[in-house]
C-alpha positions, 0 to 999 in steps of 0.5 A: 670435239677433240681436246688435249690437256696439258699441265704439270703433274698434279695440275688436276688434268685427270679431274678436269678431263673426266668433267669435260668428257662427261659434259661433252659426252666424249671419251676420256683417255688417261695414259696414267690410268692405263699404265697404273692398271697395267702395273697393278696387273703386272702385264708385260707393258706394266713391268716395262712402264714401272721401271720408268714410273717408279723413278719419276721418268717418262715412259718411252715414246714408242710404248706410250704411242702404241697404247694411245693409238690403239685406244683412239682406234676404239669406236667410243672415240668417234664422237671425240675425246679428251687426252690426259697425259698424252702427248708429253713431248713434241715428238709425241705431239708430232706423232699424234698429228700424223696419226690424226692426219691419216684418220682425216681428223684434227684437234679442236683445242689444247688446254694448258692448266698452269699451277706454280711448283710449290702448290704442286709439291704440296698437292702430291706429298699430301696424297694418300692412297688405299693399298687395298681399293686404290681410293685417293685422299689428301691430308689437307684437301680430302681428309679421310674420316680416320687418319690412315684409314680408307673411308670406303673399305677400311684399308691402310692409306699409304704414300705411293712412291711417285708421291714422295718428295724426291720423286715429285721434284724429279717428275716436275723437272722432267716435265719442264724439260720435256713437256713445256716445249709442247706449249710453244708447239701448240701455241704456234698452231693457234690451238692453245688456251692457258687456264689458271689451275690454282683455283678451285676445281669447279672454277677451273672447269667453268673457265675451261668450258667457257674457252671451249665454247668460245665465250 
């Protein structure tokens, strides 16, 4: 099965993508994880990407598309995949469609996880990340045992720059102007399914799986 996950930043796409991939035995491709790894390792791509990510801006299409297509060409994607973080614009969606046509494959479903803006801001600004091991916590939903201290390695918990209020608001504005049109793009192809992302993680996952199974 070949699936695309849509939804604003903080909607839980990464969490749901991993659960879907595990359940269906397919590949999870996260552009966010790819870029964060590149930024941490300070690769040429990482340096280019960080110029945009630190400001809450989208990484240019040509950089993202090159990375995603290279990943899709790997053998573990033959059985299927779930794309998390791509496409983000109609242009990227059209590029993906051309790529898939050339490969003789098609998308099966596009899941749009919908969450209201205020909830998203709360999710982001409450995040805390370990500067040593990268483990993630939340001051409301996933509290560390000791405030400001990582449960796993004892490292210091920090607020990432892209989790700061101003950056979050900018990311949501960018999403609305650039990514929202994708909903119409995929709806016109009868591929889109809307899911309420404000529910508990397991409830959202259950709803997604019912949709994918046609229940």
